[in-house]
N, C-alpha and C positions, 0 to 999 in steps of 0.2 A: 602620661605621666607625669608627677608632680617634679617641678626644675627650682631649685635653689635660686633664692635672691641674693641681693649682698649681704643681706644678714643672716641668712641660713648660712652662707658660705664662712662670712667673718665668727660666727658662733662656733662652728665645727673646727676652723683653724684655731681659733685662741684654745679651745678643749684640748687640741693635740698638743699644743704648745704648753700648756698646763702637766700634761699628762706625761710630756718630754720629761720637765723638769722635777717631778714627783718622782718618776723611774730613777734618774739618776742620783736623786738624792738615796733613795731607798739603796740602790748599788752600793752607794757611797757611805750606807750605814749610818746616814742622818735622819732616816726614818725606821722606826721601827715595824714589824712584821704586822703588829695591831695597827699601826697608824697605817700603814700602805694599804691594808685591806681593802676597807670602803672607798678608797681611791682606785684602786684598780677594778675592783667590782664594778663601779660604776663608768666604767670604761670596756666592760665585757672582754676581762682577763680572769680566768680561772686556774687554779695549781690542780691539775691532775695528777694521776699516777705515774705517769713517764715524764709528762713536759706540760709547760703553760697550754691553756687554749684559749682562744680568741673566739668571742662568737662576735659575727658583723651582723648589723640589723639590716633586713631588707623589709623598709614598712609597707605593710600587708602584700607582702608577696611579690611586689613588682619590681623588675630588673632591666634594664636596658642591654643592649648586646654589648655595649662599650664596657659596660661596670660587671657583668661576666667576664668579659676578657681580662678585666683588671684583677679580680677572683682567681682567673687562673693563672696571671702573670705571678701574684704574690705567692699562689700555694707554690708554685717551680721555684721562686728564688729564696723564700722563707720559711717554708714548710718542706712537706715531703710529698708534692705534687699532685695531691687532692684536698676535696673539702666535703664536709659533710652538711646537707641540709637537714634543718629540722622541722620539727611539728608546728614550731611557731613562725615558718617560713624565712627562719633565718641560715646562715651559713657558718660552720665551727671551723677552724683552721685547729688541729690537734697537737702541731709539734712547732710551734714557733719559740724561738730564744726570747727571753724577757726583754734583753734589751735591745732587740730588735723591733717589738710592737710600736714603741711610737713610730719607727719608721713605717712600719703597715700603715697604722692609721693616717700617717701624712700622706701615703698614695691612696689610701683609701677617699681622702677629703677631695683629691685631684679630681674623683667621678662623682663627688658629692653623695658619698658613704660615710656611714663612721660605726662606731660598737656603745653610743651612748645608752646608756640603761638597757643595755641587755643582759645584765645580771644587777645583783644589788636587790635592797629594798625598797623598789620605786616601782613607777608604772613602766612596766616591759611594751615590746613591738606589739602594737594593736594589728590583729590580724582578722582575715575576712577570707572569703569565697575567692577561689583560686580561679570564677569564671565570671567575678564581677564585671560588670558594664557589657557583656557579650552574650548572656543568656536572656531567651526572651522573658521570662516569667518574673522578673525580679521587679520591687516596686520603684525603685528608682537604682542609680549606680550608687553602690554603698562607699565607693573609693575615696570623694568629697569628704565625707563623715569620719572615716579612717583617719585622712589628712587632718582634719580641724583635731581629732583627739591627739596626734601624734604632736602636733605645734603644741597644744594646751599642754601637754604631760613634759613636754621636752623642758626640763632644767626646773619645772615647777617647783618654786622653793618650798613649799608648806609640806610636799611629798615628796621629798627627796630621800627621807628616813622613813618609811613607814615601818609599822610592827613586821613586817614581811613583804615580800615581793606580790605585784600585784599585776593580773591580767585580764586585758577587756579585749573581746572578739564582738564584730559586728555580722549579721546576716539581713539578706534583704529579699529572698526567695521564699514563697510559700512553701514551693514542692519539695525542697531539700535544705537542710542545713548543714553546708561543708565547713563551717568554720567552729562548727561543736561548742556554740555557744553557752549551753546549759551546764557545761562543768567550766566554766570561766568566773575568777570573781565578779565581772559584770559581763553580762551577755545581754545585747543590742539588740532587739530587731524591728526592721524601719518598717512601719506601715503608714496606711492612710487611715484618717476618720472619714465619717459619713458625707464630709463636706470638700474631701480631697485633700485636706491637709495633712503635711509631712509629719509624722511624729516617731516615737520609739517605746517598744514594750521593752521594759528592762528587767533581766533578771540577775538577782544577786545570790551571792552565797556557792556558787557552785565550785569544785577543784577537786583535783585527783590527791596523790601522796598517801599519806598514812591514814588520814580519814576522808575516803573519797566521799563527795556529796554532787546530788544534782543542785543546781539552785533554784530558787524560789520566786516567782512574780513580785516585785515590790511594786511596779505601777503599769497600768496598762496601756498608757499613753501619756509620754511626755512629749510636748510640742517641740518642733526641732528647734527654735530660739531658744528654748532654756535647756537645751542639752547640756551645756558645760556647768550652768549653775546645779543640775540635778546631780550630775556626776561629783563637783564639789562637794554637794551635802553628803552626797553617801560615803565618799574616802575622806571627810573630816569626822563622820561619826565613827569610821573606823580607827582612824589616826587617833583619835580621843580617847577609845573605849577599847581597841584591839591589847590581846596581850603581848606584852614584851617580855615577860618573865620566863616564858618556854616557848621555844620555836616553833616546837611541835602541835604549839594551839594557838596560835599568833596570825593564821590567815583569817579572811574576813569571813568564812564559811563558819568556822567555830564560834564567832562572836552573834551570828546571825542565829546559827542552833540555839546557842544561850541564851539569848534574849527571846526568841520567837519572831517570826517574820513580821505580826502587827507591831509589836513593841519597836523593831528595828525599822519599822515605816513611821513609827510616830515621831522617833528622832530625827530621821532623815527628813522628815516633812517639817518638823519645828526648824531644823538648820536651813532647810530650803527656803524658810520664810523670809529671811535675813538676806539671802543671795537673789532670789528671782526679781529679776528686772534691773538687776544692778550691773555694774561693769562689763561681767561675763556673760550677758544676755548676747545672743549673735544676731548681727544684724542680716538681713536679707543681702545685701551688697556683699558680702563676706561668703556668705555660700554660693553667690555667683561667682566670685573671684575663685574659688577653689574648684567649682565646677568646669571652671574655664582651662584647667590643667587636663581635665580627663574628656576632651572632645573625641568623638570618632574618627578612626583614621580615614585616608581618602580610599574608600571601598567603591570598588568597581560596580556597575550594573552588570550582573551574574543571573543566570537563571541557575537553578536548582538541580542537582542529579544528571550533570552533562553526560552526553554520551560516553565521553572517554571513562570517566568513572563508572558507569554502569556496565560497560564492556569489562572492565577489570575485577570488579564485582563478581560478575558471572566466571569468569575464566581462572581466577585465583583464589583457592579457599583461604591460603596465607594471608594476601592483603584482604578477603571480607571478615576474616577472625581479627584482624587487627584494626580493621575499621570498625567493627561492631563494638570492640572492648575499649580501645583506646582514643576513641575520637566521639564528640559530642555535638549536638545539634548547635547553631549559631541563630540568633535574632536576625544577621543579615542574609538576605539570600543569596546563595552561591559561596556561603563561606564554611568551615566547620573548624571547631574547637580541637585540639591534638595534642594529647599527653606523651610526651617524653618520658618513657618510663626509668627510674633508676633502680631497677630490682633484676640485672642480670644474674646470674645463677654465677657465684664464686666472688662476686663483689657485694659488699655490705650495703644494705638496703640505704637507700640516701647518700650512698658515696659518689660524687663524680670526680673522675681525673681530671686534671688541668687538659688535657687533651679533648676531652668530653667536652669540659665547659668552653671550650675554643669552638668546637665544631656545632655545639647547641648556640652561640652568638652568632656563627655562621649561619646558621639555619632560619634563627631569628631575623636576620638582615634580609636574606633570602624570601623567605616565606611568610614573615609574620611583622611587618613594620619596623622591625629591631627590640621589639619588646619581648620579655617572658615572664611567666609567672612561678613560684614555687608554691605547691600545693602542702596543706595540711600532712596528706600522703607522702611527703619527700620525694616527691616527683617534680618534672618541669612541665610549661605550657605552654604553647604556642596558642594564643587566643585566635588569630586573625587568619587562618588558611585559606586561600581560594580552594574551593573543590576540584578544580581541574588540576590543581598541583599536588595532590593528595598521594598520588602513586609517587612522585619525584619525593615527596617529605618521607614517606614508608620507606622508600630503597635507602634513603639517608639515614632513617633512623636505625635502619638495618646494621650499616655498615659502622656506626658509632656505638652501638648497644643500646639503643633507647626503644626498640620495636619488641619487646617482651609482651605480646598480646593478653596482658593478664590484669590489666586494671579492674579493681574491685575484686578480685579473685582471691584464694588462700594464698597464693605467694607474692600479693602485691602490700606485702606486709609493711605495718610501722614498727621501727626498730630502734631503739637506742645505742649509744657506741656500745655500752656496758663495760664489764670487768676488763676490755683490752684495752680501755684507754681511761674510764671514769674511777675518781679514787673512791668515790663513795659505793660502787656496785656492789653487790653482794655474789655476782655472778657474770660469766658472758653471756652476749646476747646475740651476737654475731654467728656462732658457732649452732647456734639454735636455728637461726634464720638460714643458713648455708643449709643445714639439717633436712629442715622442711622442704625448702626448694627441691631438693634430691629428690625426698620422697614422692612429692607431687608434681614431678617433672613431666609427667606425659599431660599433654592439652586438653585431648578429648576427655580425660578424667575430670581435671579441672573445670572445663566447662557444665560436665555432668553436674558437679557439685553444686557450680553457681557461685552468687554472691556470699561471699563471707569474709567479714573483717578479724583478721588476725593483726594482735598488738603482743609487742615484746619487750619488757622492763628489765635492767638487770640489778634494779633495786625499788624500795618503795617510793621512792620519790616520783616515779609514775613517767619519765621522762619520754618513755613507749606507750603512753598512754592505755597500758592493759586494764584497767579497770572498763574502759568502753569498747573493748573488743569483744566480737559477739564470741571469740575465744582469747581469753588473753594468759600471756604466760610472763610469770615474774619470778627472778632468778632469788634463791634464798640459800642462806649459808647455815650448814648443819655440822657442826663440828668440824669447820674447815673444810666439808666438802659442797661442791656446786648443786645443789639439786633447783627443781624447777616446780612452781605452784601453778597448776591451772584454773583459771575461772571461765564460766559460762554465762551467756546471757547478757553482754554490755554492748551497749548502743550509745552513740554520741550524736545524731541527730535529732530532728523535732521529736522524737520519741526516745528520748535520752533516758538510759538505765546504767545501773552499776552491777557487774558481773556479780556471781556468788562462785566464791570458792569449791570447787571439785571434792576436794579430799586433801589427802596426805600428799606431798611432793613428791615428784618424779627423778629419777637419776637423768644428767643429760642422754645418755645413751638411748633412754627409753620414750624420749619426747615425740619421735615421729611416730613410732607406732601407737602411743596412745591417740596422739592425733587422728590417726589412720582408722582407729577405733570408734573415736567421737562421730567422726565424719559416716561411719559405716552405720550409724543408729539413725543419725539424720535421713540418711537415703532409704533406709529401711522406713521409715518413718513420715516422711514427707508427704503431703498432698502437692499435684501438680504446680500449684501456682504459690506453694510457701519456698521462703528463702530459710538458711539456717537459724536466723532468730526466730522466726516465726513457729518454726516446728520445737524450738526450745522452749517458746512461752508457752505452746499448746500442751506438749506433753510433759514439761517440767525436768527437772535434774536428774531424778532417778535413774532411768535408762540409761543414760550416759554413765552414770558413777558407776552403776552395775558392770557396763562394758569395759569402762576404763581400767576397773579393779579385779578383772575376770583372770583367774588362773588359766594359764594354757595348759591343757590336758598333755 
């Protein structure tokens, strides 16, 4: 993984010192709330319902075991002993005291971490596939390109105050898009041309929130040397022409929609003509430098499917179930990718206690070369586990609450913190998640249902990505009461789509029952090979709506 050089470290430490001074001036009433607002936001600090919230950057989801231990330690000493992993592969502390935030940032800097640009109207944390570098079908490892974007975008003077926040995601596999690139402001797909040259298919204008949209292709192939100049051109057009008079219409998706993709492309190409071949063109030596940080670990020469693994799979249905759902094929023989799920019943999805973070760090040291990943689905990943150690990993995962064998199933839901924490939320999300976990606790039934993406948001800001869940749940306010709107048909992969609203919202206590009716329609109508999303797309909304609103005699 990327290691800071002296310049990186100096920049982060100077930012901590600046923010310490800014915070003290605010506490001394030398800065007004309005003056402090952009300063705290660009240092990852929000004001939530009951306390500040600090969002820590985890660039493209990569964590060392030492960094995770530091997060655990901070959660104990400055928070309430846990953290929340988000869909942008970051971590949030929900209970820090304002006056201690500079101390937290100083401690983060000791392990090459920060909270810079995790909020505010700037370019946020770049995300990618949690399996980057270890899956067989990727064009190239996307992480060096994510690091290039991180270095280019951090403290970019021209883009420090954009019309609204800006998010970029990178994907490098043909078989899947685990980074949800089509619902980002910019989505990048790494590809090769007919001559084997590396470049990027560029998608622009995606996003969720109040006006969810799937992005449109602006270029089928941008050569990799021109990546930064092309990104500069897109964001310059947005910065110049994006609306600043209405924050609900300020995202780039609104500008792309208003102009049309052809006119937007024309303006970008005109801007690019002034930039291409100039200072921001990336030389091959820089790509080679960045790639040098993402070399393969010291893999051993191992055979696939060792006898000990085969025996355990045959003897233990529990292990076999976990192996099937929570592990993934690795490009290196004798190794496997393991997901440590953070979806244990009774615990908020995406939350990890300080003890769990320490144990995950310990497992990374013992089984995965001291590295972890954070997934878009709010889980942790050990990317390089020897197959002959999988049984040990499974036993440890069970002990620490990481072994729910439900990856990709209904209870492996994405869920924002909702009204339990967030001042913007209309309704609570966590009680809905718990209700679903309890209603679908039967693993045999879950496995029979198969793959379903369930996403839950507490408000229209869509931090839980409800628009692109196969089933989406949105908290709404009806005359001071918490209700929940359900949508169907969303997807975030290569076949991305925005879900459609089922109908009038439901009371909190009815959600699990409604989901059971929806799943019942799917089971009654599916073909043998169909997933939930396939059946929905074939039979449409009507049967689901009829069942959901049917009166019980």
